VOGUGU-547799 format. One line per field, with one value per residue: x, y, z of N, C-alpha, C in turn; chain; residue number from 0. Coordinates in steps of 0.05 Angstrom, whole numbers, plus 5000, padded with zeros to 4 digits. Example, Ala and Ser with C-alpha at 12.3 -4.5 7.8 and 13.67 -1.06 7.14 Angstrom:
n_xx: (5264	5257)
n_yy: (4886	4955)
n_zz: (5156	5142)
ca_xx: (5246	5273)
ca_yy: (4910	4979)
ca_zz: (5156	5143)
c_xx: (5264	5258)
c_yy: (4934	5001)
c_zz: (5156	5157)
unit: (A	A)
pos: (0	1)
This chain:
n_xx: (8069	8091	8147	8138	8106	8161	8194	8161	8162	8220	8221	8178	8158	8122	8073	8064	8051	8012	7973	7964	7947	7896	7863	7855	7824	7776	7771	7751	7700	7671	7660	7636	7594	7537	7578	7604	7652	7679	7676	7710	7756	7776	7776	7819	7864	7869	7888	7827	7836	7867	7845	7796	7818	7825	7771	7751	7773	7768	7710	7707	7729	7685	7679	7668	7602	7577	7527	7481	7471	7524	7580	7581	7607	7613	7584	7627	7672	7666	7676	7733	7761	7752	7788	7833	7850	7882	7933	7939	7950	7998	8033	8033	8057	8024	8010	8064	8064	8020	8042	8077	8057	8025	8064	8095	8060	8035	7996	7937	7918	7911	7887	7905	7876	7888	7918	7897	7863	7860	7872	7842	7779	7743	7767	7755	7706	7728	7758	7715	7682	7719	7718	7670	7670	7701	7679	7632	7660	7664	7619	7564	7508	7480	7475	7505	7511	7547	7555	7595	7598	7606	7642	7677	7658	7606	7618	7623	7569	7548	7568	7554	7521	7472	7461	7478	7475	7432	7438	7424	7422	7424	7436	7463	7470	7538	7540	7508	7487	7527	7509	7518	7531	7468	7474	7524	7515	7519	7461	7434	7472	7475	7419	7430	7459	7433	7392	7410	7443	7393	7377	7361	7351	7368	7358	7390	7368	7396	7438	7510	7549	7541	7524	7544	7497	7456	7471	7467	7410	7385	7401	7374	7329	7269	7277	7325	7366	7350	7374	7424	7445	7439	7481	7528	7528	7542	7567	7607	7642	7649	7681	7708	7778	7792	7820	7849	7843	7805	7760	7749	7731	7682	7653	7641	7671	7693	7724	7762	7772	7789	7836	7865	7859	7903	7943	7963	7976	7945	7927	7893	7823	7770	7715	7705	7741	7809	7868	7944	8008	8034	7992	7960	7907	7885	7845	7769	7704	7642	7607	7548	7530	7578	7641	7709	7725	7696	7706	7746	7719	7692	7683	7700	7730	7732	7770	7772	7802	7835	7883	7940	7937	7922	7961	7988	7943	7909	7961	7973	7924	7919	7950	7925	7885	7902	7880	7843	7823	7853	7831	7854	7884	7931	7961	7963	7982	8038	8061	8048	8091	8128	8137)
n_yy: (8806	8761	8776	8813	8781	8745	8788	8803	8763	8760	8806	8812	8762	8744	8765	8734	8700	8701	8719	8669	8637	8670	8664	8608	8598	8628	8605	8554	8568	8582	8536	8499	8527	8537	8543	8522	8551	8516	8461	8492	8496	8450	8423	8456	8450	8488	8521	8542	8589	8618	8620	8643	8698	8702	8695	8745	8791	8778	8788	8830	8863	8855	8801	8757	8726	8723	8679	8649	8593	8590	8604	8649	8671	8738	8784	8809	8783	8738	8755	8776	8737	8705	8736	8727	8682	8667	8692	8670	8621	8632	8638	8596	8560	8525	8544	8538	8472	8469	8482	8444	8390	8395	8396	8352	8312	8317	8347	8393	8429	8434	8440	8450	8439	8464	8423	8352	8300	8252	8262	8297	8295	8341	8370	8343	8370	8421	8414	8391	8444	8473	8439	8449	8506	8508	8475	8513	8555	8529	8518	8521	8544	8510	8443	8377	8338	8287	8249	8213	8166	8164	8181	8227	8259	8265	8307	8343	8359	8369	8426	8446	8508	8548	8567	8627	8648	8625	8581	8528	8461	8388	8339	8278	8211	8181	8127	8060	8038	8017	7994	8017	8059	8098	8152	8159	8136	8143	8165	8184	8229	8254	8271	8312	8348	8369	8395	8436	8460	8484	8460	8412	8332	8261	8200	8138	8074	8022	7965	7975	7935	7875	7811	7789	7778	7797	7850	7859	7856	7896	7942	7946	7964	8016	8066	8057	8062	8115	8138	8125	8143	8198	8198	8182	8228	8271	8334	8350	8311	8293	8249	8211	8178	8117	8079	8015	7964	7976	7990	7942	7912	7939	7924	7878	7838	7774	7723	7696	7741	7778	7757	7770	7819	7831	7805	7828	7880	7920	7985	8034	8053	8071	8077	8028	8008	7976	8002	7988	8008	8031	8048	8017	7984	7924	7902	7897	7913	7892	7941	7986	8046	8105	8097	8083	8095	8131	8181	8206	8240	8270	8337	8373	8339	8322	8310	8285	8275	8264	8261	8233	8173	8165	8176	8142	8119	8163	8184	8136	8128	8180	8176	8149	8182	8238	8288	8310	8346	8356	8360	8368	8347	8382	8338	8302	8319	8335	8279	8261	8296	8281	8221)
n_zz: (1760	1777	1791	1829	1863	1888	1908	1952	1978	1995	2022	2056	2080	2116	2106	2062	2080	2124	2085	2060	2095	2115	2057	2057	2095	2075	2033	2048	2074	2036	2004	2048	2073	2101	2158	2222	2272	2310	2275	2228	2248	2262	2206	2189	2214	2250	2317	2355	2386	2347	2304	2325	2320	2267	2249	2269	2243	2193	2197	2211	2157	2130	2102	2119	2137	2197	2231	2265	2246	2224	2195	2135	2061	2049	1995	1983	1995	1964	1920	1923	1942	1888	1862	1891	1874	1824	1846	1891	1869	1840	1883	1908	1882	1845	1788	1770	1774	1740	1686	1687	1681	1638	1600	1613	1607	1555	1550	1530	1573	1640	1703	1774	1834	1905	1961	1975	1957	1986	2034	2053	2041	2027	1987	1941	1928	1918	1866	1845	1841	1804	1761	1740	1732	1682	1652	1640	1619	1568	1542	1485	1446	1442	1479	1491	1548	1567	1626	1679	1733	1802	1862	1862	1809	1830	1867	1826	1805	1863	1859	1813	1779	1763	1695	1670	1624	1595	1564	1520	1553	1556	1598	1599	1625	1616	1616	1636	1707	1766	1802	1853	1914	1902	1897	1878	1826	1756	1728	1774	1785	1744	1735	1781	1764	1725	1746	1782	1744	1716	1675	1620	1624	1605	1625	1633	1640	1654	1670	1676	1664	1631	1601	1529	1499	1525	1519	1465	1450	1505	1479	1427	1439	1427	1468	1499	1457	1437	1479	1477	1428	1443	1476	1448	1420	1439	1467	1501	1556	1624	1668	1713	1735	1748	1796	1786	1809	1849	1817	1793	1836	1849	1808	1816	1790	1758	1781	1749	1711	1744	1761	1706	1702	1745	1730	1690	1700	1715	1724	1719	1706	1665	1634	1625	1612	1616	1636	1626	1656	1618	1587	1559	1538	1576	1593	1576	1594	1577	1567	1571	1533	1533	1492	1485	1433	1420	1443	1409	1378	1410	1427	1467	1526	1586	1655	1721	1772	1826	1887	1917	1906	1864	1826	1784	1757	1727	1690	1669	1640	1611	1575	1534	1522	1504	1488	1526	1582	1642	1705	1773	1829	1891	1914	1878	1830	1846	1855	1795	1776	1800	1784)
ca_xx: (8062	8112	8168	8120	8106	8186	8205	8146	8172	8240	8226	8155	8156	8106	8057	8051	8038	7987	7952	7951	7931	7863	7856	7854	7803	7749	7757	7738	7680	7655	7663	7626	7578	7543	7601	7611	7680	7692	7683	7724	7773	7784	7783	7834	7880	7876	7874	7798	7844	7878	7817	7778	7828	7825	7750	7744	7791	7755	7684	7711	7732	7658	7686	7646	7576	7573	7502	7475	7478	7547	7598	7584	7615	7599	7585	7653	7689	7667	7693	7757	7768	7757	7807	7859	7859	7904	7951	7952	7962	8027	8051	8043	8077	8006	8013	8090	8060	7998	8050	8096	8045	8027	8084	8106	8043	8027	7958	7933	7898	7912	7876	7902	7866	7907	7904	7910	7839	7867	7878	7819	7763	7725	7785	7742	7690	7751	7759	7679	7679	7743	7713	7634	7681	7716	7650	7617	7674	7671	7584	7556	7487	7469	7501	7494	7537	7548	7565	7598	7584	7631	7649	7693	7637	7582	7625	7623	7548	7544	7575	7537	7512	7456	7473	7475	7460	7410	7438	7410	7438	7415	7452	7458	7488	7548	7541	7489	7492	7545	7497	7532	7514	7451	7489	7545	7507	7513	7432	7437	7493	7457	7398	7425	7471	7416	7372	7426	7449	7377	7383	7344	7365	7351	7367	7397	7354	7409	7461	7529	7561	7520	7535	7537	7467	7440	7471	7455	7383	7379	7413	7357	7299	7282	7282	7354	7366	7351	7397	7454	7448	7447	7510	7551	7534	7557	7592	7617	7642	7655	7690	7729	7796	7790	7842	7836	7832	7781	7737	7741	7722	7658	7641	7637	7688	7691	7755	7786	7775	7802	7864	7875	7869	7921	7969	7973	7984	7918	7932	7868	7796	7753	7691	7700	7770	7828	7904	7965	8017	8046	7966	7951	7877	7891	7820	7752	7680	7619	7585	7528	7536	7604	7660	7735	7729	7674	7716	7760	7695	7684	7694	7709	7724	7741	7767	7770	7813	7853	7897	7966	7944	7917	7973	7989	7927	7919	7981	7964	7894	7919	7967	7910	7868	7912	7863	7829	7823	7851	7825	7866	7893	7961	7976	7963	8001	8068	8063	8058	8118	8151	8145)
ca_yy: (8793	8742	8788	8827	8759	8742	8817	8803	8726	8761	8832	8816	8738	8736	8779	8716	8671	8711	8718	8647	8623	8678	8654	8585	8600	8641	8578	8529	8571	8576	8508	8481	8549	8555	8529	8530	8549	8484	8451	8500	8497	8423	8418	8463	8445	8514	8524	8554	8614	8630	8616	8662	8722	8710	8707	8774	8802	8780	8793	8868	8873	8855	8789	8737	8738	8697	8678	8624	8577	8592	8633	8650	8695	8762	8784	8824	8763	8725	8767	8776	8705	8694	8754	8717	8648	8664	8703	8645	8598	8638	8645	8567	8548	8505	8554	8514	8447	8454	8480	8419	8369	8403	8393	8320	8293	8327	8351	8416	8440	8422	8465	8440	8450	8466	8398	8319	8297	8223	8269	8318	8290	8370	8374	8340	8398	8444	8399	8393	8473	8475	8425	8469	8533	8493	8470	8545	8572	8517	8517	8533	8552	8485	8423	8355	8337	8258	8252	8184	8167	8160	8206	8253	8267	8271	8329	8359	8359	8384	8450	8461	8528	8550	8572	8656	8655	8610	8561	8500	8441	8371	8320	8252	8196	8172	8100	8048	8040	8001	7986	8025	8084	8114	8187	8159	8131	8163	8169	8213	8253	8274	8292	8331	8360	8391	8415	8454	8485	8492	8446	8378	8310	8231	8177	8107	8057	7993	7960	7982	7910	7856	7798	7800	7772	7813	7879	7856	7854	7920	7967	7956	7977	8049	8085	8062	8070	8135	8154	8119	8152	8227	8200	8179	8254	8281	8355	8350	8285	8297	8233	8205	8164	8097	8057	7986	7941	7984	7989	7914	7900	7950	7912	7849	7824	7748	7717	7694	7768	7794	7754	7773	7847	7837	7795	7855	7895	7944	8012	8050	8047	8093	8076	7997	7993	7973	8006	7990	8033	8042	8061	7994	7971	7896	7890	7909	7901	7900	7962	8007	8085	8113	8082	8099	8108	8151	8208	8227	8256	8292	8368	8374	8313	8331	8272	8295	8258	8275	8243	8221	8154	8161	8193	8123	8118	8186	8184	8110	8130	8200	8166	8135	8204	8266	8314	8312	8365	8342	8377	8354	8367	8385	8312	8280	8335	8330	8249	8262	8308	8266	8206)
ca_zz: (1783	1784	1802	1858	1891	1889	1918	1976	1996	2013	2045	2078	2080	2142	2093	2049	2092	2132	2067	2046	2118	2105	2040	2062	2111	2056	2016	2058	2081	2016	1998	2063	2086	2131	2176	2248	2281	2310	2248	2215	2264	2269	2183	2175	2234	2265	2342	2364	2393	2330	2288	2328	2323	2240	2238	2276	2229	2162	2196	2210	2132	2120	2080	2120	2156	2226	2244	2290	2229	2221	2185	2105	2050	2038	1964	1977	2004	1942	1901	1933	1938	1863	1854	1907	1865	1812	1864	1906	1850	1828	1912	1926	1852	1825	1762	1753	1768	1716	1663	1683	1676	1608	1584	1614	1591	1528	1547	1529	1590	1665	1723	1788	1860	1930	1977	1968	1967	1997	2064	2059	2028	2023	1966	1911	1925	1900	1844	1830	1835	1779	1728	1734	1722	1667	1634	1638	1599	1539	1538	1474	1452	1452	1485	1508	1565	1584	1653	1687	1757	1821	1881	1843	1795	1855	1876	1807	1807	1878	1856	1798	1787	1739	1674	1675	1597	1585	1540	1526	1568	1564	1615	1594	1637	1600	1613	1659	1733	1768	1830	1882	1923	1886	1903	1856	1796	1733	1727	1801	1779	1710	1741	1790	1753	1705	1763	1789	1723	1703	1642	1620	1622	1597	1639	1617	1660	1653	1685	1658	1652	1604	1578	1499	1490	1535	1508	1437	1457	1503	1458	1412	1457	1425	1489	1506	1431	1436	1494	1470	1410	1446	1494	1421	1403	1460	1458	1525	1568	1648	1682	1734	1731	1768	1807	1769	1821	1854	1796	1791	1858	1851	1788	1826	1776	1757	1799	1728	1698	1767	1755	1688	1709	1761	1721	1664	1713	1702	1743	1719	1697	1649	1612	1628	1599	1639	1627	1641	1659	1587	1572	1534	1545	1578	1591	1574	1602	1561	1577	1555	1535	1518	1486	1490	1411	1414	1456	1399	1363	1432	1427	1506	1553	1616	1666	1743	1786	1847	1907	1910	1900	1833	1803	1768	1743	1716	1678	1644	1621	1587	1547	1514	1516	1508	1486	1552	1596	1669	1732	1793	1857	1889	1916	1848	1815	1857	1847	1770	1763	1817	1772)
c_xx: (8086	8135	8166	8125	8143	8202	8188	8156	8198	8235	8203	8141	8123	8074	8045	8037	8012	7961	7941	7937	7893	7849	7841	7828	7776	7750	7741	7709	7659	7646	7638	7600	7551	7565	7604	7645	7695	7699	7705	7753	7794	7792	7816	7859	7892	7870	7850	7810	7855	7858	7798	7784	7826	7797	7746	7755	7781	7717	7688	7717	7706	7657	7667	7622	7577	7547	7499	7476	7502	7553	7589	7601	7602	7598	7607	7666	7692	7678	7720	7775	7766	7775	7836	7864	7883	7933	7960	7961	7999	8049	8061	8047	8054	8008	8040	8077	8042	8015	8063	8083	8032	8042	8093	8087	8029	7999	7964	7924	7906	7900	7883	7894	7889	7895	7900	7877	7837	7865	7854	7807	7741	7748	7769	7721	7703	7751	7735	7680	7690	7733	7681	7652	7696	7697	7646	7628	7669	7639	7579	7531	7472	7485	7486	7512	7538	7572	7578	7592	7612	7635	7654	7667	7611	7589	7620	7591	7535	7554	7569	7519	7487	7465	7463	7473	7445	7414	7427	7432	7419	7436	7447	7478	7512	7551	7517	7504	7514	7537	7508	7510	7492	7458	7499	7539	7509	7486	7434	7444	7487	7441	7400	7436	7450	7393	7384	7432	7419	7368	7357	7363	7347	7366	7374	7390	7372	7433	7485	7544	7542	7534	7529	7513	7449	7441	7466	7422	7371	7383	7391	7330	7298	7284	7310	7367	7378	7371	7420	7459	7456	7477	7530	7554	7536	7568	7615	7619	7656	7659	7706	7757	7792	7811	7831	7829	7807	7760	7730	7731	7689	7643	7636	7650	7692	7728	7773	7789	7793	7834	7877	7881	7898	7943	7977	7979	7973	7931	7913	7849	7788	7739	7688	7721	7789	7859	7922	7983	8033	8017	7953	7928	7889	7863	7796	7725	7658	7602	7571	7536	7567	7629	7688	7739	7715	7685	7731	7744	7685	7692	7709	7702	7742	7745	7771	7780	7834	7864	7919	7964	7935	7925	7980	7962	7910	7940	7981	7941	7900	7941	7951	7890	7882	7903	7841	7833	7830	7846	7833	7874	7928	7974	7974	7988	8033	8069	8067	8079	8138	8161	8157)
c_yy: (8777	8746	8808	8808	8752	8767	8811	8778	8744	8786	8824	8782	8726	8747	8757	8698	8661	8712	8696	8632	8633	8669	8619	8581	8611	8616	8562	8538	8575	8549	8492	8499	8533	8537	8536	8536	8525	8472	8460	8496	8471	8414	8429	8464	8476	8505	8542	8582	8626	8633	8642	8694	8725	8717	8729	8790	8803	8786	8829	8883	8872	8831	8765	8749	8714	8701	8652	8597	8575	8609	8629	8670	8711	8758	8799	8796	8748	8729	8772	8752	8698	8705	8743	8699	8652	8675	8681	8618	8601	8633	8612	8541	8523	8519	8530	8493	8442	8451	8454	8388	8367	8388	8360	8301	8295	8331	8384	8441	8421	8440	8440	8455	8453	8436	8375	8311	8265	8226	8282	8314	8320	8379	8368	8359	8418	8437	8398	8428	8480	8462	8450	8490	8530	8485	8492	8556	8553	8509	8527	8537	8532	8456	8404	8341	8306	8260	8218	8190	8166	8184	8229	8269	8280	8297	8357	8373	8373	8413	8468	8487	8528	8576	8602	8664	8643	8588	8534	8476	8414	8352	8288	8232	8178	8140	8083	8055	8017	7990	7993	8042	8095	8144	8184	8150	8159	8180	8198	8233	8263	8287	8310	8354	8385	8403	8428	8470	8487	8484	8430	8356	8285	8221	8143	8083	8026	7992	7973	7954	7894	7840	7803	7792	7798	7843	7877	7863	7886	7936	7975	7966	8007	8067	8081	8062	8100	8153	8153	8141	8193	8221	8201	8205	8275	8314	8359	8316	8301	8268	8228	8182	8140	8077	8030	7971	7950	7984	7958	7902	7916	7938	7885	7836	7800	7744	7713	7717	7782	7787	7759	7800	7850	7827	7813	7880	7928	7963	8032	8032	8074	8073	8040	7987	8003	7982	7998	8013	8049	8053	8037	7980	7934	7878	7903	7895	7909	7924	7983	8034	8083	8093	8099	8109	8133	8182	8216	8244	8279	8319	8377	8349	8325	8314	8298	8276	8263	8248	8232	8199	8147	8170	8165	8121	8142	8192	8162	8122	8157	8196	8150	8161	8233	8288	8316	8333	8353	8367	8359	8363	8367	8359	8299	8293	8335	8301	8250	8270	8291	8238	8207)
c_zz: (1792	1799	1828	1885	1900	1905	1952	1997	2007	2025	2062	2073	2097	2122	2081	2062	2108	2113	2061	2073	2111	2076	2038	2078	2096	2040	2021	2065	2053	2002	2021	2080	2083	2151	2204	2252	2290	2288	2239	2229	2264	2229	2174	2191	2251	2307	2345	2371	2371	2307	2291	2320	2282	2233	2249	2258	2201	2169	2196	2183	2118	2095	2091	2136	2175	2228	2265	2272	2223	2202	2142	2092	2049	2008	1958	1982	1982	1919	1907	1931	1904	1848	1866	1888	1851	1826	1874	1889	1842	1858	1915	1898	1839	1800	1754	1756	1748	1693	1658	1677	1648	1591	1590	1602	1562	1526	1540	1553	1619	1686	1757	1816	1884	1944	1962	1984	1978	2025	2072	2039	2013	1992	1941	1915	1908	1878	1830	1822	1805	1763	1731	1723	1688	1647	1626	1613	1563	1534	1504	1471	1455	1458	1493	1529	1577	1602	1667	1716	1775	1839	1875	1830	1811	1857	1857	1805	1839	1879	1833	1798	1766	1720	1665	1646	1579	1563	1533	1537	1583	1568	1607	1612	1613	1602	1635	1689	1739	1798	1853	1882	1904	1884	1874	1839	1786	1731	1752	1798	1759	1719	1762	1789	1730	1721	1769	1763	1704	1680	1644	1617	1619	1614	1627	1644	1652	1666	1668	1655	1645	1595	1553	1490	1495	1528	1487	1437	1472	1488	1432	1416	1447	1445	1502	1485	1432	1452	1492	1451	1420	1461	1471	1411	1426	1451	1482	1543	1591	1657	1697	1719	1753	1775	1793	1783	1840	1842	1792	1812	1860	1829	1790	1801	1778	1768	1771	1714	1716	1762	1731	1693	1726	1749	1695	1677	1715	1727	1742	1700	1679	1631	1617	1618	1613	1624	1652	1652	1632	1574	1554	1551	1555	1585	1595	1579	1581	1567	1552	1556	1524	1520	1483	1461	1408	1424	1441	1378	1376	1425	1453	1521	1573	1637	1697	1766	1799	1865	1897	1895	1879	1820	1781	1751	1725	1694	1657	1631	1596	1574	1528	1504	1527	1497	1504	1572	1620	1693	1759	1819	1860	1888	1889	1835	1818	1850	1812	1761	1768	1799	1738)
unit: (A	A	A	A	A	A	A	A	A	A	A	A	A	A	A	A	A	A	A	A	A	A	A	A	A	A	A	A	A	A	A	A	A	A	A	A	A	A	A	A	A	A	A	A	A	A	A	A	A	A	A	A	A	A	A	A	A	A	A	A	A	A	A	A	A	A	A	A	A	A	A	A	A	A	A	A	A	A	A	A	A	A	A	A	A	A	A	A	A	A	A	A	A	A	A	A	A	A	A	A	A	A	A	A	A	A	A	A	A	A	A	A	A	A	A	A	A	A	A	A	A	A	A	A	A	A	A	A	A	A	A	A	A	A	A	A	A	A	A	A	A	A	A	A	A	A	A	A	A	A	A	A	A	A	A	A	A	A	A	A	A	A	A	A	A	A	A	A	A	A	A	A	A	A	A	A	A	A	A	A	A	A	A	A	A	A	A	A	A	A	A	A	A	A	A	A	A	A	A	A	A	A	A	A	A	A	A	A	A	A	A	A	A	A	A	A	A	A	A	A	A	A	A	A	A	A	A	A	A	A	A	A	A	A	A	A	A	A	A	A	A	A	A	A	A	A	A	A	A	A	A	A	A	A	A	A	A	A	A	A	A	A	A	A	A	A	A	A	A	A	A	A	A	A	A	A	A	A	A	A	A	A	A	A	A	A	A	A	A	A	A	A	A	A	A	A	A	A	A	A	A	A	A	A	A	A	A	A	A	A	A	A	A	A	A	A	A	A	A	A	A	A	A	A	A	A	A	A	A	A	A	A	A	A	A	A	A	A	A)
pos: (0	1	2	3	4	5	6	7	8	9	10	11	12	13	14	15	16	17	18	19	20	21	22	23	24	25	26	27	28	29	30	31	32	33	34	35	36	37	38	39	40	41	42	43	44	45	46	47	48	49	50	51	52	53	54	55	56	57	58	59	60	61	62	63	64	65	66	67	68	69	70	71	72	73	74	75	76	77	78	79	80	81	82	83	84	85	86	87	88	89	90	91	92	93	94	95	96	97	98	99	100	101	102	103	104	105	106	107	108	109	110	111	112	113	114	115	116	117	118	119	120	121	122	123	124	125	126	127	128	129	130	131	132	133	134	135	136	137	138	139	140	141	142	143	144	145	146	147	148	149	150	151	152	153	154	155	156	157	158	159	160	161	162	163	164	165	166	167	168	169	170	171	172	173	174	175	176	177	178	179	180	181	182	183	184	185	186	187	188	189	190	191	192	193	194	195	196	197	198	199	200	201	202	203	204	205	206	207	208	209	210	211	212	213	214	215	216	217	218	219	220	221	222	223	224	225	226	227	228	229	230	231	232	233	234	235	236	237	238	239	240	241	242	243	244	245	246	247	248	249	250	251	252	253	254	255	256	257	258	259	260	261	262	263	264	265	266	267	268	269	270	271	272	273	274	275	276	277	278	279	280	281	282	283	284	285	286	287	288	289	290	291	292	293	294	295	296	297	298	299	300	301	302	303	304	305	306	307	308	309	310	311	312	313	314	315	316	317	318	319	320	321	322	323	324	325	326	327	328	329	330	331	332	333	334	335	336	337	338)
């Protein structure tokens, strides 16, 4: 495969650029379907004249269907796009990036999707789709999946599909709520994932951050105790990696703790733990649910985080959690290699 691509680059460079452009069009339609031509043109940065020509070609090849509602992929288009993915990873160098990050960070599995979610928010959906594919490959007959909150993990829920093998899937929130937008809270994401996967779910009706006294009282409640037990016995965890300062602000952190986080040069946050660039925990919030120590006994831990601005946070966190599978984007991947 690699040799053929190298030959094509030398003899038919235009062929690869045209294939890459059409691949991008099909990929975006799959994520956003049904989508209108004008919206697609703006999102991909193509003139309407160029896009019209490409759409006519793809329609003639029976790869897309055009209706009043917008463009959608045909079944043939969906199959072709799936076949193209590995080829395009070779062409664009994403395979090399994946291998480079695995070696550099010492982790077993990295999946890199094209684009930079800092520049194009829809790339989060592509990371979500990659995460869902990774999850489905690792499901057993019985599964407890703990799910964290955040906009990136919300995109995973959006891309979730029914499990065709009818395996037992129980989704639980990895932690309590942050008091943020409802659609980005772990409870909401957990319920959405379960409904789309045709599975079951349990919710944790409790704030993420509590005082020591409130924490001790809350975790003794039978209903909360039961859900925490399920969380700690999860077979899979899906979570994001946050920028330390952003997460501290979202938690409405007290000024003295905010000062502590800044003075310790924290760059990453996950599960209420704040990490410096060396991967050391410099601050911890008393949270209900998944703890860092719990991850060591969980079979499959998947972190989903992208955007060039998240590279430092990703690197710092993975120093503490090397057995994590990383789903990221090209923007973050290139920064990780550069660093």
